[in-house]
N, CA, C and O of each residue as an XYZ file, in Angstrom:
468
protein
N      62.742    -49.854      2.466
C      63.508    -50.356      1.348
C      63.632    -49.244      0.329
O      62.702    -48.462      0.131
N      64.747    -49.180     -0.295
C      64.981    -48.091     -1.217
C      64.504    -48.423     -2.615
O      64.884    -49.440     -3.196
N      63.660    -47.544     -3.146
C      63.182    -47.686     -4.512
C      64.340    -47.516     -5.485
O      64.284    -48.012     -6.610
N      65.390    -46.818     -5.059
C      66.555    -46.612     -5.912
C      67.177    -47.930     -6.336
O      67.704    -48.023     -7.445
N      67.136    -48.939     -5.503
C      67.703    -50.242     -5.861
C      67.040    -50.790     -7.112
O      67.698    -51.412     -7.945
N      65.757    -50.566     -7.244
C      65.032    -51.074     -8.403
C      65.220    -50.154     -9.595
O      65.463    -50.626    -10.706
N      65.111    -48.865     -9.387
C      65.205    -47.913    -10.488
C      66.589    -47.914    -11.116
O      66.704    -47.834    -12.339
N      67.634    -48.003    -10.319
C      68.995    -47.892    -10.834
C      69.553    -49.204    -11.371
O      70.600    -49.204    -12.019
N      68.884    -50.311    -11.118
C      69.406    -51.607    -11.545
C      68.574    -52.205    -12.674
O      68.128    -53.349    -12.584
N      68.368    -51.438    -13.726
C      67.619    -51.922    -14.892
C      66.229    -52.412    -14.524
O      65.715    -53.351    -15.131
N      65.629    -51.787    -13.545
C      64.248    -52.109    -13.212
C      64.039    -53.278    -12.279
O      62.903    -53.687    -12.041
N      65.117    -53.821    -11.747
C      64.939    -54.955    -10.831
C      66.069    -54.981     -9.813
O      67.104    -54.337     -9.983
N      65.843    -55.734     -8.767
C      66.847    -55.881     -7.727
C      66.700    -57.271     -7.128
O      65.596    -57.811     -7.063
N      67.794    -57.839     -6.697
C      67.737    -59.193     -6.154
C      67.081    -59.194     -4.781
O      67.098    -58.193     -4.065
N      66.509    -60.329     -4.429
C      65.878    -60.446     -3.116
C      66.922    -60.268     -2.014
O      66.608    -59.739     -0.948
N      68.135    -60.695     -2.254
C      69.208    -60.538     -1.253
C      69.475    -59.061     -0.989
O      69.599    -58.648      0.164
N      69.565    -58.251     -2.072
C      69.790    -56.811     -1.893
C      68.649    -56.176     -1.110
O      68.878    -55.351     -0.225
N      67.425    -56.561     -1.437
C      66.269    -55.992     -0.740
C      66.222    -56.425      0.717
O      65.904    -55.621      1.593
N      66.530    -57.675      0.980
C      66.538    -58.143      2.377
C      67.656    -57.473      3.169
O      67.489    -57.195      4.356
N      68.792    -57.212      2.527
C      69.870    -56.496      3.208
C      69.462    -55.070      3.550
O      69.885    -54.528      4.571
N      68.637    -54.457      2.696
C      68.136    -53.112      2.977
C      67.246    -53.104      4.208
O      67.164    -52.094      4.908
N      66.576    -54.225      4.480
C      65.690    -54.315      5.644
C      66.457    -54.077      6.940
O      65.891    -53.601      7.925
N      67.747    -54.410      6.937
C      68.560    -54.211      8.137
C      68.798    -52.728      8.419
O      69.114    -52.352      9.547
N      68.646    -51.889      7.395
C      68.989    -50.473      7.525
C      67.827    -49.583      7.953
O      68.041    -48.424      8.308
N      66.603    -50.101      7.926
C      65.469    -49.264      8.301
C      65.430    -49.080      9.807
O      65.909    -49.926     10.561
N      64.844    -47.946     10.245
C      64.819    -47.644     11.676
C      64.060    -48.702     12.471
O      64.522    -49.148     13.521
N      62.912    -49.096     11.973
C      62.157    -50.171     12.616
C      62.755    -51.466     12.099
O      62.530    -51.843     10.949
N      63.497    -52.133     12.925
C      64.211    -53.338     12.486
C      63.241    -54.431     12.067
O      62.258    -54.711     12.753
N      63.538    -55.039     10.933
C      62.750    -56.155     10.419
C      63.614    -57.405     10.420
O      64.792    -57.366     10.064
N      63.022    -58.492     10.817
C      63.733    -59.757     10.664
C      63.653    -60.131      9.185
O      62.853    -59.566      8.439
N      64.471    -61.069      8.772
C      64.408    -61.507      7.373
C      63.048    -62.125      7.068
O      62.533    -61.982      5.959
N      62.468    -62.806      8.043
C      61.137    -63.393      7.858
C      60.103    -62.294      7.647
O      59.259    -62.392      6.756
N      60.168    -61.240      8.475
C      59.233    -60.113      8.328
C      59.456    -59.392      7.002
O      58.495    -58.989      6.348
N      60.717    -59.228      6.601
C      61.026    -58.570      5.335
C      60.494    -59.397      4.163
O      59.947    -58.848      3.207
N      60.657    -60.716      4.244
C      60.102    -61.592      3.199
C      58.583    -61.473      3.145
O      57.998    -61.427      2.063
N      57.953    -61.424      4.298
C      56.494    -61.275      4.349
C      56.070    -59.939      3.743
O      55.076    -59.863      3.022
N      56.825    -58.896      4.040
C      56.515    -57.576      3.480
C      56.657    -57.595      1.957
O      55.806    -57.058      1.247
N      57.729    -58.212      1.457
C      57.914    -58.315      0.009
C      56.770    -59.093     -0.634
O      56.255    -58.701     -1.681
N      56.379    -60.192     -0.006
C      55.261    -60.978     -0.524
C      53.979    -60.141     -0.582
O      53.213    -60.233     -1.541
N      53.756    -59.332      0.444
C      52.555    -58.495      0.472
C      52.624    -57.399     -0.586
O      51.616    -57.086     -1.221
N      53.812    -56.812     -0.781
C      53.972    -55.796     -1.834
C      53.696    -56.390     -3.209
O      53.119    -55.725     -4.070
N      54.103    -57.633     -3.418
C      53.816    -58.324     -4.682
C      52.316    -58.578     -4.806
O      51.725    -58.321     -5.855
N      51.709    -59.076     -3.748
C      50.269    -59.369     -3.768
C      49.446    -58.108     -4.027
O      48.407    -58.172     -4.685
N      49.898    -56.971     -3.518
C      49.180    -55.705     -3.689
C      49.529    -54.999     -4.998
O      48.932    -53.970     -5.317
N      50.485    -55.533     -5.760
C      50.834    -54.941     -7.049
C      51.898    -53.862     -7.013
O      52.245    -53.297     -8.050
N      52.428    -53.565     -5.811
C      53.484    -52.551     -5.714
C      54.778    -53.059     -6.339
O      55.516    -52.299     -6.965
N      55.044    -54.343     -6.166
C      56.241    -54.966     -6.735
C      55.833    -56.158     -7.591
O      54.748    -56.717     -7.431
N      56.721    -56.530     -8.499
C      56.563    -57.785     -9.229
C      57.733    -58.670     -8.824
O      58.769    -58.171     -8.384
N      57.575    -59.978     -8.970
C      58.627    -60.901     -8.560
C      58.848    -61.943     -9.636
O      57.929    -62.671    -10.012
N      60.074    -62.010    -10.129
C      60.466    -63.049    -11.081
C      61.145    -64.137    -10.261
O      62.320    -64.024     -9.911
N      60.401    -65.181     -9.962
C      60.918    -66.227     -9.074
C      62.090    -66.968     -9.697
O      63.009    -67.381     -8.990
N      62.067    -67.139    -11.024
C      63.174    -67.844    -11.701
C      64.482    -67.077    -11.559
O      65.532    -67.672    -11.319
N      64.419    -65.758    -11.708
C      65.625    -64.927    -11.609
C      65.898    -64.488    -10.175
O      66.995    -64.024     -9.863
N      64.895    -64.634     -9.297
C      65.066    -64.193     -7.915
C      65.126    -62.680     -7.791
O      65.783    -62.147     -6.896
N      64.432    -61.985     -8.700
C      64.490    -60.530     -8.713
C      63.102    -59.923     -8.518
O      62.081    -60.494     -8.903
N      63.112    -58.740     -7.903
C      61.902    -57.958     -7.731
C      62.006    -56.716     -8.596
O      63.090    -56.169     -8.801
N      60.875    -56.287     -9.094
C      60.811    -55.046     -9.861
C      59.570    -54.287     -9.437
O      58.749    -54.796     -8.673
N      59.439    -53.085     -9.929
C      58.259    -52.301     -9.586
C      57.055    -52.907    -10.299
O      57.141    -53.266    -11.473
N      55.947    -53.019     -9.601
C      54.738    -53.615    -10.154
C      53.872    -52.588    -10.860
O      54.182    -51.397    -10.871
N      52.789    -53.060    -11.446
C      51.876    -52.185    -12.183
C      51.328    -51.088    -11.277
O      51.340    -49.914    -11.647
N      50.854    -51.460    -10.104
C      50.308    -50.465     -9.182
C      51.387    -49.460     -8.784
O      51.139    -48.256     -8.728
N      52.581    -49.970     -8.509
C      53.687    -49.088     -8.152
C      53.989    -48.082     -9.250
O      54.192    -46.900     -8.974
N      54.020    -48.547    -10.497
C      54.283    -47.642    -11.626
C      53.194    -46.595    -11.767
O      53.479    -45.408    -11.926
N      51.950    -47.036    -11.707
C      50.836    -46.105    -11.905
C      50.780    -45.068    -10.785
O      50.690    -43.868    -11.046
N      50.832    -45.530     -9.555
C      50.661    -44.602     -8.433
C      51.906    -43.772     -8.129
O      51.804    -42.671     -7.588
N      53.070    -44.294     -8.474
C      54.316    -43.566     -8.169
C      54.903    -42.826     -9.371
O      55.973    -42.229     -9.255
N      54.234    -42.852    -10.510
C      54.779    -42.240    -11.723
C      55.211    -40.780    -11.529
O      56.332    -40.436    -11.903
N      54.365    -39.908    -10.959
C      54.817    -38.515    -10.764
C      56.055    -38.430     -9.868
O      56.973    -37.657    -10.141
N      56.074    -39.217     -8.816
C      57.227    -39.238     -7.909
C      58.477    -39.730     -8.626
O      59.544    -39.132     -8.490
N      58.356    -40.808     -9.385
C      59.504    -41.364    -10.098
C      60.070    -40.351    -11.086
O      61.285    -40.167    -11.157
N      59.205    -39.697    -11.842
C      59.664    -38.698    -12.827
C      60.360    -37.518    -12.142
O      61.361    -37.008    -12.645
N      59.831    -37.088    -11.001
C      60.392    -35.925    -10.307
C      61.672    -36.256     -9.554
O      62.516    -35.381     -9.362
N      61.830    -37.500     -9.126
C      62.926    -37.859     -8.234
C      64.135    -38.447     -8.938
O      65.268    -38.182     -8.535
N      63.926    -39.229     -9.966
C      65.021    -39.963    -10.586
C      65.325    -39.446    -11.986
O      64.535    -39.627    -12.913
N      66.475    -38.803    -12.127
C      66.891    -38.292    -13.435
C      67.150    -39.416    -14.426
O      67.009    -39.230    -15.635
N      67.527    -40.579    -13.915
C      67.900    -41.685    -14.790
C      66.711    -42.497    -15.297
O      66.900    -43.513    -15.966
N      65.493    -42.065    -14.987
C      64.303    -42.751    -15.503
C      64.271    -42.566    -17.018
O      64.362    -41.448    -17.526
N      64.143    -43.677    -17.720
C      64.048    -43.638    -19.180
C      62.594    -43.480    -19.594
O      61.693    -43.989    -18.927
N      62.366    -42.772    -20.696
C      61.031    -42.586    -21.233
C      61.012    -43.163    -22.640
O      61.877    -42.851    -23.458
N      60.033    -43.995    -22.916
C      59.867    -44.598    -24.236
C      59.502    -43.490    -25.226
O      58.523    -42.772    -25.023
N      60.281    -43.354    -26.283
C      59.990    -42.297    -27.256
C      58.788    -42.633    -28.131
O      58.306    -41.775    -28.871
N      58.301    -43.859    -28.056
C      57.147    -44.246    -28.857
C      55.826    -43.928    -28.163
O      54.846    -43.589    -28.826
N      55.789    -44.036    -26.821
C      54.537    -43.765    -26.093
C      54.686    -42.672    -25.036
O      53.692    -42.238    -24.452
N      55.911    -42.224    -24.785
C      56.212    -41.167    -23.810
C      55.922    -41.558    -22.370
O      55.691    -40.692    -21.526
N      55.931    -42.858    -22.082
C      55.704    -43.322    -20.716
C      57.005    -43.872    -20.155
O      57.931    -44.168    -20.910
N      57.081    -44.012    -18.838
C      58.279    -44.512    -18.166
C      58.590    -45.941    -18.606
O      57.698    -46.781    -18.716
N      59.870    -46.196    -18.856
C      60.332    -47.552    -19.159
C      61.211    -48.001    -18.009
O      62.283    -47.439    -17.783
N      60.763    -49.011    -17.282
C      61.590    -49.563    -16.218
C      62.376    -50.735    -16.780
O      63.602    -50.783    -16.681
N      61.662    -51.668    -17.364
C      62.302    -52.793    -18.036
C      61.908    -52.707    -19.494
O      60.725    -52.760    -19.832
N      62.872    -52.578    -20.332
C      62.590    -52.457    -21.750
C      63.758    -52.970    -22.562
O      64.656    -53.637    -22.049
N      63.726    -52.648    -23.821
C      64.796    -53.064    -24.722
C      65.416    -51.827    -25.339
O      64.733    -50.843    -25.621
N      66.719    -51.892    -25.543
C      67.425    -50.793    -26.193
C      67.299    -50.963    -27.694
O      67.590    -52.028    -28.240
N      66.864    -49.906    -28.352
C      66.733    -49.917    -29.803
C      67.061    -48.511    -30.287
O      66.467    -47.532    -29.834
N      68.012    -48.422    -31.211
C      68.424    -47.117    -31.761
C      68.849    -46.159    -30.641
O      68.484    -44.984    -30.659
N      69.605    -46.653    -29.684
C      70.151    -45.882    -28.553
C      69.065    -45.325    -27.637
O      69.301    -44.365    -26.904
N      67.879    -45.924    -27.676
C      66.795    -45.505    -26.803
C      66.179    -46.730    -26.164
O      66.082    -47.789    -26.784
N      65.761    -46.576    -24.912
C      65.089    -47.675    -24.223
C      63.606    -47.581    -24.520
O      62.987    -46.532    -24.338
N      63.037    -48.701    -24.986
C      61.636    -48.728    -25.368
C      60.950    -49.934    -24.752
O      61.582    -50.949    -24.461
N      59.624    -49.800    -24.557
C      58.834    -50.947    -24.109
C      58.818    -52.001    -25.206
O      58.767    -51.681    -26.394
N      58.863    -53.245    -24.796
C      58.813    -54.338    -25.770
C      57.508    -54.289    -26.561
O      57.512    -54.489    -27.776
N      56.393    -54.026    -25.882
C      55.103    -53.971    -26.582
C      55.032    -52.800    -27.559
O      54.357    -52.906    -28.583
N      55.702    -51.700    -27.276
C      55.726    -50.564    -28.211
C      56.536    -50.915    -29.458
O      56.155    -50.563    -30.574
N      57.652    -51.607    -29.258
C      58.475    -52.043    -30.397
C      57.666    -52.994    -31.274
O      57.664    -52.872    -32.499
N      56.980    -53.944    -30.636
C      56.181    -54.915    -31.392
C      55.061    -54.222    -32.168
O      54.810    -54.554    -33.327
N      54.390    -53.260    -31.531
C      53.308    -52.530    -32.202
C      53.860    -51.740    -33.386
O      53.269    -51.739    -34.466
N      54.982    -51.077    -33.185
C      55.577    -50.299    -34.276
C      55.988    -51.210    -35.432
O      55.809    -50.858    -36.598
N      56.531    -52.365    -35.112
C      56.942    -53.323    -36.147
C      55.728    -53.779    -36.957
O      55.805    -53.877    -38.182
N      54.607    -54.060    -36.284
C      53.373    -54.465    -36.980
C      52.876    -53.360    -37.904
O      52.512    -53.623    -39.050
N      52.860    -52.125    -37.408
C      52.393    -50.992    -38.210
C      53.288    -50.792    -39.426
O      52.804    -50.578    -40.537
N      54.597    -50.865    -39.205
C      55.544    -50.684    -40.324
C      55.386    -51.800    -41.349
O      55.474    -51.553    -42.552
N      55.156    -53.021    -40.885
C      54.962    -54.148    -41.801
C      53.699    -53.964    -42.639
O      53.696    -54.246    -43.837
N      52.629    -53.492    -42.007
C      51.379    -53.233    -42.752
C      51.581    -52.160    -43.807
O      51.109    -52.287    -44.937
N      52.296    -51.089    -43.422
C      52.542    -50.009    -44.386
C      53.351    -50.492    -45.566
O      53.064    -50.141    -46.710
N      54.364    -51.299    -45.293
C      55.179    -51.829    -46.378
C      54.372    -52.759    -47.267
O      54.580    -52.779    -48.480
N      53.461    -53.527    -46.697
C      52.628    -54.442    -47.472
C      51.652    -53.675    -48.362
O      51.295    -54.146    -49.442
N      51.219    -52.488    -47.909
C      50.292    -51.671    -48.693
C      50.979    -50.969    -49.854
O      50.332    -50.645    -50.849
N      52.270    -50.732    -49.741
C      53.017    -50.018    -50.801
C      53.345    -50.897    -51.976
O      53.964    -50.439    -52.936
């Protein structure tokens, strides 16, 4: 399965797109086997799964272990200017993609500073 599907699609890809990719690998996978593989990748932390949206994204383990590869391979990887780490799913603020938790932390710090002044 191509990691590009997740990286290039705002950090997620539909299960249909991923299952269609299973048809393209040299070792043919049935849809049942591909679903089992996706479930195992989620269980192992390589992928995350939003069941409501039917989308998969890179998981915590995938981000941590693949970070050097992702930075070296994908020019379109966004980096949060607040923490300098990769942003796969984030929010756009001031023409930059940032982690939601970084935005929230910055907002809290700015609010405290304003309260002290």
